[in-house]
C-alpha positions as CSV (number, residue, x, y, z in Angstrom):
1,M,-46.2,-32.7,-40.9
2,K,-43.2,-30.3,-41.0
3,T,-44.0,-29.6,-44.7
4,Y,-47.4,-28.0,-43.9
5,A,-46.2,-26.2,-40.8
6,K,-43.4,-24.5,-42.7
7,F,-45.6,-23.6,-45.7
8,W,-48.3,-21.9,-43.7
9,L,-45.7,-20.1,-41.6
10,L,-44.2,-18.7,-44.8
11,I,-47.7,-17.6,-46.1
12,F,-48.4,-15.8,-42.7
13,V,-45.1,-13.9,-42.8
14,L,-45.6,-12.8,-46.4
15,G,-49.1,-11.6,-45.6
16,I,-47.9,-9.5,-42.7
17,T,-45.1,-8.0,-44.9
18,F,-47.5,-7.1,-47.7
19,T,-50.2,-5.5,-45.6
20,S,-47.8,-3.5,-43.4
21,C,-46.2,-1.6,-46.3
22,Q,-49.2,-0.2,-48.1
23,K,-49.3,3.5,-48.8
24,D,-52.9,3.8,-47.6
25,D,-52.0,2.8,-44.0
26,T,-53.6,5.2,-41.6
27,T,-52.4,3.9,-38.3
28,A,-53.1,6.5,-35.6
29,D,-50.2,8.8,-34.6
30,L,-48.8,8.6,-31.1
31,D,-48.8,11.4,-28.7
32,D,-47.4,14.6,-30.2
33,Q,-43.8,15.6,-29.6
34,I,-43.3,19.2,-28.5
35,T,-40.5,20.9,-30.2
36,S,-39.5,24.5,-29.9
37,G,-42.8,25.3,-28.2
38,E,-45.0,24.0,-31.0
39,V,-47.2,20.9,-31.2
40,D,-47.5,19.1,-34.4
41,D,-51.1,18.9,-35.7
42,Y,-50.7,16.9,-38.9
43,S,-53.5,14.5,-39.7
44,N,-53.3,10.8,-39.2
45,H,-51.1,9.6,-42.1
46,K,-48.4,7.1,-41.5
47,R,-45.1,7.0,-43.4
48,T,-44.7,4.0,-45.7
49,C,-41.5,2.5,-47.1
50,G,-41.1,-0.3,-49.6
51,H,-37.6,-1.2,-48.6
52,D,-38.5,-4.6,-47.0
53,H,-40.6,-5.7,-49.9
54,H,-37.9,-4.5,-52.4
55,M,-35.1,-6.4,-50.6
56,E,-37.2,-9.5,-50.4
57,A,-37.5,-9.5,-54.2
58,L,-33.8,-8.7,-54.7
59,M,-32.6,-11.4,-52.3
60,A,-34.6,-14.1,-54.2
61,N,-31.9,-13.7,-56.9
62,P,-28.9,-15.9,-55.9
63,E,-26.4,-13.6,-57.7
64,F,-27.7,-10.5,-55.9
65,R,-27.6,-12.4,-52.6
66,A,-24.0,-13.5,-53.0
67,K,-22.9,-10.0,-53.9
68,H,-24.8,-8.6,-50.9
69,E,-23.2,-11.1,-48.5
70,A,-19.8,-10.2,-49.9
71,K,-20.5,-6.5,-49.3
72,L,-21.5,-7.2,-45.7
73,E,-18.2,-9.1,-45.1
74,K,-16.2,-6.2,-46.5
75,L,-18.2,-3.8,-44.2
76,T,-17.4,-5.9,-41.1
77,K,-13.7,-5.5,-41.8
78,E,-14.0,-1.8,-42.5
79,L,-16.0,-1.2,-39.4
80,Y,-13.4,-2.9,-37.3
81,Y,-10.9,-0.2,-38.1
82,V,-13.3,2.8,-37.8
83,E,-11.8,5.4,-35.5
84,S,-13.5,8.6,-34.3
85,R,-12.5,11.8,-36.2
86,S,-12.0,15.1,-34.4
87,G,-13.3,16.9,-37.5
88,C,-13.9,16.7,-41.2
89,T,-11.9,18.9,-43.5
90,T,-12.0,16.9,-46.8
91,P,-15.4,15.2,-47.3
92,K,-15.8,12.5,-49.8
93,V,-17.9,13.6,-52.8
94,I,-20.7,11.5,-54.3
95,P,-22.0,12.5,-57.7
96,V,-25.8,12.6,-57.9
97,A,-28.3,12.3,-60.8
98,I,-32.0,12.9,-60.5
99,H,-34.4,11.3,-62.9
100,F,-38.0,12.5,-63.0
101,Q,-40.3,10.0,-64.7
102,N,-43.9,10.1,-66.0
103,I,-44.2,13.8,-65.2
104,N,-46.6,15.9,-67.4
105,N,-46.2,19.6,-68.2
106,A,-43.3,20.2,-65.9
107,S,-40.7,23.0,-66.1
108,I,-37.2,21.6,-66.3
109,A,-35.9,24.8,-64.7
110,C,-38.2,24.4,-61.8
111,L,-37.2,20.7,-61.4
112,R,-33.5,21.6,-61.4
113,T,-34.1,24.1,-58.6
114,L,-36.1,21.6,-56.7
115,A,-33.5,18.9,-57.1
116,Q,-30.8,21.2,-55.8
117,Q,-32.9,22.1,-52.8
118,Q,-33.3,18.3,-52.0
119,V,-29.6,17.7,-52.3
120,D,-29.0,20.6,-50.0
121,I,-31.3,18.9,-47.5
122,L,-29.3,15.7,-47.8
123,N,-26.0,17.4,-47.2
124,A,-27.4,19.1,-44.1
125,D,-29.1,16.0,-42.7
126,F,-26.1,13.7,-43.2
127,G,-23.6,16.3,-42.2
128,G,-25.5,17.2,-39.0
129,T,-25.9,20.8,-40.0
130,N,-29.7,20.8,-40.4
131,S,-31.3,23.7,-38.6
132,D,-33.4,21.5,-36.4
133,I,-30.4,19.6,-35.0
134,S,-30.7,22.3,-32.3
135,T,-33.7,20.3,-31.0
136,W,-31.4,17.4,-30.4
137,N,-28.5,19.5,-29.0
138,N,-30.7,21.6,-26.8
139,T,-33.4,19.2,-25.7
140,A,-33.6,15.6,-26.9
141,S,-29.9,14.6,-26.3
142,S,-30.3,14.9,-22.6
143,Y,-32.8,12.0,-22.7
144,Y,-30.2,9.8,-24.5
145,P,-26.9,10.1,-22.6
146,D,-25.3,7.2,-24.5
147,V,-26.2,8.5,-28.0
148,E,-24.4,11.2,-29.9
149,N,-25.5,12.6,-33.2
150,G,-23.5,11.7,-36.3
151,E,-21.9,14.0,-38.8
152,A,-20.9,12.3,-42.0
153,C,-17.7,13.4,-43.8
154,L,-19.6,13.2,-47.1
155,R,-20.9,15.7,-49.6
156,F,-23.5,15.0,-52.4
157,C,-23.2,17.1,-55.5
158,I,-25.5,17.1,-58.6
159,A,-23.1,16.1,-61.5
160,D,-22.6,18.8,-64.1
161,K,-20.1,17.5,-66.6
162,N,-19.3,14.4,-68.8
163,H,-22.9,13.2,-68.8
164,P,-23.9,10.0,-70.6
165,S,-25.0,10.6,-74.1
166,G,-28.6,10.4,-75.3
167,F,-30.2,12.3,-72.4
168,G,-30.1,15.8,-73.9
169,L,-27.5,17.1,-71.3
170,N,-24.6,19.4,-72.1
171,N,-21.5,20.1,-70.0
172,G,-22.5,22.6,-67.3
173,D,-26.1,21.2,-67.1
174,P,-27.0,19.6,-63.8
175,A,-27.7,15.8,-64.1
176,V,-31.5,16.2,-64.0
177,T,-33.5,14.3,-66.6
178,L,-37.2,14.6,-67.4
179,N,-39.0,11.5,-68.8
180,K,-35.8,10.1,-70.2
181,T,-35.6,7.0,-68.0
182,T,-37.9,4.2,-66.7
183,G,-37.7,1.8,-63.9
184,D,-35.3,1.9,-60.9
185,N,-32.1,0.9,-62.7
186,N,-30.3,2.3,-65.7
187,P,-26.7,1.0,-66.5
188,Q,-25.9,4.1,-68.4
189,W,-26.0,6.0,-65.1
190,S,-23.4,3.7,-63.4
191,G,-21.0,5.7,-61.2
192,Y,-23.8,8.0,-59.9
193,L,-26.1,8.0,-56.9
194,N,-29.4,8.0,-58.8
195,F,-32.8,9.2,-57.6
196,Y,-35.8,8.0,-59.6
197,V,-38.8,10.3,-58.9
198,R,-42.2,9.4,-60.2
199,P,-45.9,9.6,-59.1
200,N,-47.9,6.7,-57.7
201,T,-45.1,4.4,-56.6
202,G,-47.3,2.7,-54.0
203,Y,-44.9,3.8,-51.2
204,L,-43.3,7.1,-50.3
205,G,-40.1,5.5,-51.4
206,Y,-37.9,2.4,-51.5
207,A,-34.2,1.5,-51.9
208,P,-32.0,-1.6,-51.6
209,L,-30.3,-2.2,-48.3
210,G,-26.9,-1.3,-49.6
211,G,-26.7,0.1,-53.2
212,S,-24.1,-0.8,-55.8
213,G,-23.7,2.5,-57.7
214,N,-24.1,0.5,-60.9
215,G,-27.2,2.2,-62.2
216,D,-29.4,1.4,-59.3
217,G,-30.7,4.0,-56.9
218,V,-33.4,5.4,-54.7
219,V,-37.0,5.5,-55.8
220,I,-39.1,8.4,-54.4
221,D,-42.8,9.2,-54.9
222,A,-43.4,12.6,-56.5
223,A,-45.5,13.5,-53.4
224,A,-42.5,13.1,-51.1
225,F,-39.6,14.7,-53.0
226,G,-38.2,18.1,-52.0
227,T,-39.9,20.9,-50.1
228,G,-41.7,24.1,-50.7
229,N,-44.3,24.6,-53.5
230,G,-42.8,22.0,-55.7
231,C,-43.2,21.8,-59.5
232,G,-46.6,20.6,-60.7
233,Q,-46.9,16.9,-60.1
234,V,-43.7,16.8,-58.2
235,S,-44.9,18.4,-54.9
236,A,-44.3,17.1,-51.4
237,D,-47.4,16.6,-49.3
238,A,-47.5,17.3,-45.5
239,P,-46.5,15.8,-43.2
240,Y,-43.7,14.5,-45.5
241,N,-42.8,17.8,-47.1
242,L,-39.4,18.6,-45.7
243,G,-37.3,16.3,-47.9
244,R,-36.8,13.7,-45.1
245,T,-38.2,10.8,-47.1
246,V,-35.2,11.1,-49.4
247,T,-32.9,11.2,-46.3
248,H,-34.6,8.0,-45.0
249,E,-34.4,6.1,-48.2
250,L,-30.8,7.2,-48.9
251,G,-30.1,5.8,-45.4
252,H,-31.2,2.4,-46.7
253,Y,-29.1,2.7,-49.8
254,L,-26.1,3.4,-47.6
255,L,-26.9,0.2,-45.6
256,L,-29.0,1.6,-42.7
257,D,-31.9,-0.6,-41.6
258,H,-35.1,0.7,-39.9
259,I,-34.1,1.7,-36.4
260,W,-36.4,-0.9,-34.8
261,G,-34.8,-3.7,-36.8
262,N,-37.1,-6.7,-36.2
263,G,-38.2,-5.6,-32.7
264,C,-36.8,-6.1,-29.2
265,N,-33.6,-8.2,-29.0
266,S,-33.2,-8.0,-32.8
267,D,-31.7,-4.7,-33.6
268,D,-30.6,-2.7,-36.6
269,E,-26.9,-3.8,-36.4
270,V,-25.9,-0.4,-35.0
271,A,-24.6,-0.5,-31.4
272,D,-25.6,3.0,-30.2
273,T,-29.3,2.9,-31.3
274,P,-31.5,1.5,-28.5
275,D,-33.7,-1.6,-29.1
276,Q,-37.2,-0.6,-30.2
277,A,-40.3,-2.7,-30.5
278,S,-41.7,-1.2,-33.7
279,D,-42.0,1.9,-35.8
280,Y,-43.4,5.3,-34.7
281,S,-45.6,7.7,-36.6
282,G,-46.6,11.3,-36.1
283,C,-44.5,13.2,-33.4
284,P,-44.1,11.1,-30.3
285,N,-43.0,12.7,-27.0
286,F,-39.6,12.0,-25.4
287,S,-41.0,9.7,-22.8
288,S,-41.9,7.0,-25.3
289,T,-40.2,3.7,-24.4
290,S,-40.1,0.0,-25.4
291,C,-37.8,-2.9,-24.9
292,G,-36.8,-1.5,-21.5
293,S,-35.3,1.8,-22.9
294,R,-36.2,5.1,-24.3
295,D,-36.9,5.0,-28.1
296,L,-34.9,7.1,-30.5
297,H,-37.9,8.0,-32.6
298,M,-36.5,11.3,-33.9
299,N,-34.0,9.3,-35.9
300,Y,-34.2,9.5,-39.7
301,M,-34.6,5.7,-39.9
302,D,-37.9,5.7,-38.1
303,Y,-41.4,6.5,-39.6
304,T,-42.2,9.8,-37.8
305,N,-43.2,13.0,-39.6
306,D,-40.6,15.0,-41.4
307,A,-40.7,17.8,-38.8
308,C,-40.0,15.3,-36.0
309,M,-37.0,13.4,-37.4
310,Y,-33.7,15.3,-37.3
311,M,-30.7,13.1,-36.5
312,F,-28.5,10.1,-37.3
313,S,-26.6,8.5,-34.5
314,A,-22.8,8.4,-34.5
315,G,-22.9,4.6,-35.0
316,Q,-25.2,4.9,-38.0
317,I,-22.8,7.4,-39.6
318,D,-19.8,5.1,-38.9
319,R,-21.7,2.4,-40.7
320,V,-22.6,4.7,-43.6
321,E,-19.0,5.9,-44.0
322,A,-17.6,2.3,-43.7
323,Y,-20.0,1.2,-46.4
324,V,-19.1,4.1,-48.8
325,N,-15.4,3.2,-48.2
326,S,-15.8,-0.5,-48.7
327,S,-18.5,-0.8,-51.5
328,L,-19.1,2.6,-53.1
329,S,-15.7,3.7,-54.2
330,N,-17.0,3.6,-57.8
331,L,-19.1,6.6,-56.8
332,T,-16.5,8.6,-54.9
333,N,-13.8,7.8,-57.5
334,N,-16.1,9.2,-60.2
335,A,-16.7,12.5,-58.4
336,A,-13.9,14.5,-60.0
337,N,-15.0,13.3,-63.5
338,K,-18.6,14.3,-62.9
339,C,-18.7,17.3,-60.5
340,S,-16.9,20.5,-61.4
341,D,-16.6,21.5,-57.7
342,A,-15.3,18.1,-56.5
343,G,-11.7,19.1,-56.4
344,S,-12.1,21.7,-53.7
345,S,-13.8,19.2,-51.4
346,T,-11.8,16.1,-51.9
347,G,-8.4,17.6,-51.9
348,T,-7.5,15.8,-55.1
349,G,-5.7,17.4,-58.0
350,G,-2.0,17.7,-57.5
351,G,-1.0,21.2,-58.6
352,T,2.0,20.3,-60.7
353,G,1.5,22.4,-63.8
354,G,2.8,25.9,-64.2
355,G,4.6,26.0,-60.9
356,G,1.3,25.3,-59.1
357,T,0.2,28.9,-59.0
358,T,-3.4,28.5,-60.2
359,N,-3.9,24.8,-59.3
360,S,-3.0,25.3,-55.7
361,C,-5.6,28.0,-55.4
362,E,-8.3,25.9,-57.0
363,I,-7.7,22.7,-55.0
364,T,-6.9,24.1,-51.5
365,A,-10.0,23.6,-49.4
366,I,-11.3,26.4,-47.2
367,T,-11.5,25.5,-43.5
368,S,-13.0,27.9,-41.0
369,N,-13.9,28.6,-37.4
370,V,-15.9,31.1,-35.5
371,T,-14.6,33.2,-32.6
372,N,-15.7,36.3,-30.5
373,I,-19.3,35.2,-30.5
374,S,-21.7,37.5,-28.7
375,A,-25.4,38.2,-28.9
376,T,-25.0,40.5,-31.9
377,Q,-21.7,39.6,-33.6
378,A,-19.3,36.8,-34.5
379,R,-15.9,36.7,-36.2
380,I,-15.4,34.2,-39.1
381,N,-11.8,33.1,-39.7
382,W,-10.5,30.9,-42.4
383,N,-7.2,29.6,-43.7
384,A,-5.1,31.5,-46.2
385,I,-5.4,30.2,-49.8
386,P,-2.3,30.4,-52.0
387,N,-2.6,33.0,-54.8
388,A,-6.2,34.0,-53.8
389,V,-7.4,37.2,-55.4
390,A,-10.3,37.7,-52.9
391,H,-12.9,35.8,-50.9
392,K,-16.6,35.9,-50.7
393,L,-18.4,35.1,-47.4
394,R,-22.2,34.7,-47.4
395,Y,-24.4,34.2,-44.3
396,R,-28.0,34.0,-43.3
397,K,-30.2,33.2,-40.3
398,S,-31.3,29.6,-40.3
399,G,-34.8,29.2,-41.7
400,T,-34.4,32.2,-44.1
401,T,-33.6,32.0,-47.8
402,A,-31.7,35.3,-48.6
403,W,-27.9,35.4,-48.1
404,T,-26.0,38.5,-47.1
405,E,-22.7,38.5,-49.2
406,I,-19.4,40.0,-48.1
407,L,-16.4,40.5,-50.5
408,T,-13.0,40.7,-48.8
409,T,-9.3,40.3,-49.5
410,Q,-8.7,39.2,-45.9
411,N,-9.2,35.8,-44.4
412,T,-11.2,37.0,-41.4
413,Y,-14.4,39.0,-41.1
414,L,-16.5,40.3,-38.2
415,L,-20.2,39.9,-38.7
416,T,-22.3,42.5,-36.8
417,G,-26.0,43.3,-36.3
418,L,-26.9,39.6,-35.6
419,S,-29.9,38.5,-33.6
420,A,-29.3,37.0,-30.1
421,A,-29.7,33.3,-29.4
422,S,-30.0,32.5,-33.1
423,T,-28.5,29.9,-35.4
424,Y,-26.6,31.3,-38.5
425,Q,-25.3,29.5,-41.6
426,Y,-22.4,30.6,-43.6
427,Q,-20.4,29.6,-46.7
428,L,-17.1,30.7,-48.3
429,R,-15.6,30.7,-51.8
430,T,-12.3,31.9,-53.2
431,Q,-11.6,34.0,-56.3
432,C,-8.5,32.5,-58.0
433,P,-6.6,33.8,-61.0
434,I,-8.8,31.7,-63.3
435,G,-12.1,32.4,-61.6
436,W,-14.3,31.7,-58.6
437,T,-14.3,28.3,-56.8
438,P,-17.7,26.9,-55.7
439,Y,-18.9,27.7,-52.2
440,N,-17.8,25.2,-49.6
441,S,-20.2,23.2,-47.4
442,T,-22.5,25.1,-45.1
443,A,-21.2,25.7,-41.5
444,T,-23.2,27.1,-38.5
445,F,-22.8,29.0,-35.3
446,I,-25.2,30.2,-32.6
447,T,-25.2,33.7,-31.1
448,L,-25.3,34.1,-27.3
449,T,-28.2,35.3,-25.2
450,G,-26.1,38.0,-23.5
451,G,-23.7,40.6,-24.8
452,T,-20.5,39.1,-23.7
453,T,-18.1,37.1,-25.9
454,S,-17.9,33.3,-25.4
455,S,-15.6,31.8,-22.8
456,C,-16.6,28.3,-24.0
457,I,-13.4,26.2,-24.2
458,K,-12.4,22.6,-23.8
459,P,-12.2,21.3,-20.2
460,T,-9.0,22.3,-18.4
461,T,-9.0,19.9,-15.5
462,S,-10.3,16.3,-14.9
463,S,-10.1,13.5,-12.5
464,V,-11.1,9.8,-12.3
465,T,-12.8,8.3,-9.2
466,N,-14.8,5.2,-8.2
467,I,-12.5,3.0,-10.2
468,T,-13.4,-0.7,-10.2
469,T,-12.5,-3.7,-12.3
470,N,-14.9,-2.7,-15.1
471,S,-16.0,0.9,-14.5
472,A,-14.7,4.4,-13.6
473,K,-16.2,7.8,-13.1
474,V,-14.5,10.7,-15.1
475,G,-15.3,14.3,-13.9
476,W,-14.1,17.6,-15.2
477,N,-14.5,21.4,-14.7
478,A,-17.8,22.9,-16.0
479,V,-17.3,25.1,-19.0
480,P,-19.4,28.3,-19.4
481,S,-21.9,28.2,-22.4
482,A,-21.2,24.5,-23.0
483,I,-24.0,22.7,-24.8
484,Q,-22.6,19.2,-24.0
485,Y,-19.3,17.4,-23.6
486,R,-17.7,14.4,-25.4
487,I,-15.3,11.9,-24.0
488,R,-13.4,9.3,-26.0
489,Y,-11.4,6.5,-24.4
490,R,-9.5,3.4,-25.3
491,R,-7.1,0.8,-23.7
492,A,-3.5,2.0,-23.9
493,G,-1.8,0.5,-26.9
494,T,-4.9,0.2,-29.0
495,T,-6.1,2.5,-31.8
496,S,-9.9,2.5,-31.7
497,W,-11.7,5.1,-29.5
498,T,-15.1,4.5,-27.8
499,V,-17.0,7.8,-27.9
500,K,-19.7,9.0,-25.5
501,N,-21.5,12.3,-25.0
502,S,-22.6,13.8,-21.7
503,P,-24.9,16.8,-20.9
504,T,-23.1,17.2,-17.5
505,N,-19.4,17.5,-16.5
506,S,-19.1,13.8,-15.5
507,I,-19.8,10.4,-16.8
508,V,-19.4,6.8,-15.7
509,L,-17.6,4.5,-18.1
510,T,-18.7,0.9,-18.0
511,G,-17.7,-2.3,-19.7
512,L,-14.0,-1.8,-19.0
513,Q,-11.5,-4.7,-18.6
514,A,-9.9,-5.4,-15.3
515,G,-6.3,-4.4,-14.6
516,K,-6.0,-2.4,-17.8
517,N,-4.5,1.1,-18.5
518,Y,-6.9,3.4,-20.3
519,Q,-6.5,6.7,-22.0
520,Y,-9.2,9.4,-22.4
521,Q,-9.6,12.8,-24.0
522,L,-12.4,15.5,-23.6
523,R,-13.9,18.2,-25.7
524,T,-16.7,20.7,-25.4
525,K,-19.6,21.5,-27.8
526,C,-19.9,25.3,-27.7
527,P,-22.4,27.6,-29.5
528,A,-19.7,27.9,-32.3
529,G,-19.2,24.2,-32.5
530,W,-16.9,21.6,-31.0
531,T,-13.5,22.5,-29.5
532,G,-10.5,20.3,-30.0
533,F,-9.8,17.3,-27.7
534,T,-7.7,17.7,-24.6
535,S,-4.4,15.8,-24.4
536,N,-4.3,12.2,-23.1
537,E,-5.1,11.5,-19.5
538,N,-4.7,8.0,-18.0
539,F,-6.2,5.7,-15.4
540,T,-6.0,2.0,-14.6
541,T,-8.8,-0.3,-13.6
542,T,-8.4,-2.6,-10.6
543,N,-7.5,-6.3,-10.9
544,S,-10.3,-8.8,-10.7
545,G,-10.8,-10.9,-7.6
546,G,-13.0,-11.2,-4.6
547,G,-16.0,-12.2,-6.6
548,T,-16.1,-9.3,-9.1
549,N,-17.2,-9.5,-12.7
550,G,-14.0,-8.2,-14.3
551,C,-12.7,-9.8,-17.4
552,N,-8.9,-10.3,-17.7
553,G,-9.2,-11.2,-21.4
554,V,-11.4,-9.8,-24.2
555,D,-15.1,-9.6,-23.9
556,V,-16.9,-11.4,-26.7
557,R,-20.6,-11.9,-27.2
558,V,-22.1,-14.7,-29.3
559,K,-25.6,-13.7,-30.6
560,V,-27.8,-16.2,-32.4
561,K,-31.2,-15.5,-34.0
562,L,-33.2,-18.8,-34.4
563,D,-35.4,-20.1,-37.2
564,Y,-38.5,-22.1,-36.4
565,Y,-36.6,-25.3,-35.6
566,G,-34.3,-24.3,-32.7
567,S,-33.9,-27.9,-31.6
568,E,-31.7,-28.4,-34.7
569,T,-29.3,-25.6,-33.8
570,T,-26.1,-25.9,-31.6
571,W,-22.8,-24.0,-31.5
572,E,-19.5,-24.3,-29.7
573,V,-16.3,-22.3,-29.3
574,I,-13.0,-24.3,-29.0
575,N,-9.5,-22.9,-28.3
576,E,-6.1,-23.7,-29.9
577,N,-5.8,-26.8,-27.8
578,Y,-9.1,-28.1,-29.1
579,N,-10.8,-27.7,-25.7
580,T,-14.4,-26.5,-25.7
581,V,-14.7,-23.1,-23.9
582,A,-18.4,-22.3,-24.6
583,T,-21.5,-23.9,-26.1
584,G,-25.1,-23.0,-26.9
585,G,-28.2,-24.9,-27.9
586,P,-30.0,-27.0,-28.8
587,Y,-33.0,-24.6,-28.3
588,Q,-36.7,-25.1,-28.3
589,D,-38.7,-25.2,-31.5
590,N,-41.4,-22.6,-32.4
591,Q,-39.2,-19.7,-31.4
592,E,-38.6,-18.2,-34.9
593,G,-37.0,-14.7,-34.6
594,A,-35.9,-15.3,-30.9
595,V,-32.4,-14.0,-30.2
596,K,-30.1,-15.8,-27.8
597,T,-26.9,-14.3,-26.5
598,K,-24.0,-15.5,-24.4
599,D,-21.2,-13.3,-23.1
600,L,-17.7,-14.8,-23.0
601,C,-14.4,-13.6,-21.5
602,L,-11.7,-15.1,-23.6
603,P,-7.9,-15.1,-22.8
604,E,-5.6,-13.9,-25.6
605,G,-5.3,-16.5,-28.4
606,C,-7.2,-17.9,-31.4
607,Y,-10.5,-19.7,-31.4
608,T,-12.9,-21.5,-33.7
609,L,-16.7,-21.2,-33.5
610,Y,-18.9,-23.9,-35.1
611,I,-22.6,-23.4,-35.6
612,D,-24.4,-26.6,-36.7
613,D,-27.8,-27.5,-38.0
614,A,-28.7,-31.2,-37.3
615,Y,-31.0,-31.5,-40.3
616,G,-28.5,-29.9,-42.7
617,D,-30.7,-27.0,-43.9
618,G,-29.1,-24.1,-42.0
619,I,-31.1,-21.5,-40.1
620,C,-32.0,-19.3,-43.0
621,C,-34.0,-18.8,-45.1
622,D,-36.7,-21.4,-45.5
623,Y,-38.3,-21.3,-42.0
624,G,-37.0,-18.0,-40.6
625,N,-34.1,-15.5,-41.1
626,G,-31.7,-16.9,-38.6
627,F,-28.1,-15.8,-38.1
628,L,-25.1,-15.8,-35.8
629,K,-22.9,-12.9,-34.9
630,I,-19.7,-12.5,-33.0
631,I,-19.5,-9.1,-31.3
632,S,-16.7,-7.4,-29.4
633,A,-16.4,-3.8,-28.2
634,G,-19.8,-3.1,-29.6
635,Q,-18.8,-4.1,-33.2
636,V,-19.8,-7.2,-35.2
637,I,-16.4,-8.8,-36.0
638,G,-17.8,-11.9,-37.7
639,E,-21.1,-13.5,-38.6
640,S,-22.9,-16.4,-40.2
641,D,-25.8,-15.4,-42.4
642,G,-27.5,-18.7,-41.6
643,Y,-27.4,-19.8,-45.2
644,F,-25.5,-23.1,-44.9
645,G,-26.1,-26.8,-44.8
646,Y,-24.8,-28.7,-41.7
647,Y,-22.2,-26.1,-40.5
648,D,-20.6,-22.7,-40.7
649,V,-17.1,-22.3,-39.1
650,I,-15.5,-19.0,-38.1
651,D,-11.9,-18.7,-37.0
652,F,-11.1,-15.6,-34.9
653,C,-8.4,-14.3,-32.6
654,V,-8.4,-12.0,-29.5
655,D,-5.6,-9.9,-28.1
656,E,-4.8,-6.4,-26.8
657,E,-6.0,-5.0,-30.1
658,G,-9.5,-6.6,-29.7
659,A,-11.1,-9.4,-31.8
660,R,-10.9,-10.1,-35.5
661,V,-11.9,-12.9,-37.8
662,T,-9.1,-14.7,-39.7
663,D,-11.0,-17.3,-41.8
664,Q,-14.5,-18.6,-42.4
665,R,-15.9,-21.7,-44.3
666,K,-19.2,-23.5,-44.5
667,D,-20.8,-26.3,-46.4
668,T,-23.1,-25.5,-49.3
669,K,-26.7,-25.5,-48.6
670,A,-28.5,-28.1,-50.7
671,A,-32.1,-28.9,-51.3
672,K,-33.4,-31.1,-48.4
673,P,-36.5,-33.3,-48.4
674,L,-39.0,-32.0,-45.8
675,K,-39.6,-34.4,-43.0
676,T,-42.5,-35.0,-40.6
677,M,-42.5,-33.8,-37.0
678,S,-42.1,-37.4,-35.8
679,E,-38.7,-37.8,-37.5
């Protein structure tokens, strides 16, 4: 009978979920990954994350599920308009509070220092300024030509004013509490990104897939928080002692799934992360593959050791920023009220009082660049700040703790006596008439191996060859000292860029549309950072014909994940004249989790997609977690979560701007009697 089959299938899945997430898992590490000439020799000890189990419990609440689905819909719309930035000058600020729970005999001063160290790690990891990003730039990136590292335009600050009452905090104190909270949610701390740190959680950490900022937060085991010697019970254990557990769990809170998703052909909803069969532990080598591609195991959303995860992809950061924009404005809007240094980073304020003399100095953000880099020196330049009294520049070699400080009234300074082929960090602050601003975010540069200054510039010439209906090869002049290159391209008349990195001075662009005019721009990553983009260059793909695969319309992919009863599932797309243009299903039973895709080339116009379940119980969530997605230009533009009765209907349009959903409706899922297999 279908009743018994579905019951035992559910028990089997729950059993796997429970046993795979225990903290005592000692699955053997894979081959060690060699980084910077050293081989990791940590003991067998696999990372654990309670994210899946936590989300399973949360999604059982219909109210939470409805809110979660609404957030995903908002994210889809926000992602559709995401466009690559050439740089980040005004990061959005997110106020942070850290709550230590069930900690005995701890020094609050020590915990405050440890909390700030952890937040510094988060800022570096999400901003792409972590010192070990050099392993990606100098070595790993060459193995992944279609992946670029992401650099979030976000900054996390520990709140230091206007604290909730009843927690013993005064204005000026960092929002760090000791044994003042319990659990993983406290409504008094709404408007903050909360970290709840306590011993013996059962996992290294857990967080919801997409937080709300309404008192919820990230839970971290006391043995995985921060770095260094720690503070008594709060002390990170190797190999999870570099603060990356918090980076991983915060990724979940900002709507990033594990990079392997649910295995091959069922991804993490990020276009530029390769499919991956399962998680990695330890420090794998760069040759590790699955699902027909090289696995991105150094990503923060895998399970590798802290020392062997060091990057987010650009697509993951686009998703993070889109989620912050669409669902966490309650945090970013609260920053100026909670963080005393938020104004200098967000650019908010105004400067209307007193002729603007002191306000303009306080709120004008410092932006900088590095020039004249050699093996032993580099010049730091920054913008003039209105009414500034002086500036303070501090710098240090990456991996060290002591800063060298320079006080100057100029907005440029030549650093000398540097070490060759080394990464340096620096920060700037301004002395205004009413006092010092906080230091700005950490920036980096790399000295050269020789004694000459850098001639690393953006490409000066380029050409396009091997043009077909759907591809073209772009080449450009090689630039001395270039680390890598970046190209962004788009169809003329559209606004969204597609971005790719290349370790060499050429790249083949694929997936283009026939007979279309394209624009592209180039930039160089130098030891001092990225150059600006070049001006627009153009090329036109050939028209389709003669048996080619070019698409004269818009490429759209329909992706369906099945539940156990695929024979009940069908879908079709009809055009404005009610003609059927594509269909799928019915599929075979006993394929739970299988993903079916069909690629369509749709002429400009509007369409309706119907997904139907013959038995009226949808494709989620009784007998599997099925769904349907409509994908165009690598982005999910519409989806059914599978939680419907007989049908879910999605209206969408395609034109020169791409594809977009205009409406969606479905019938309500109702309780259905279970039937026998013979019915």
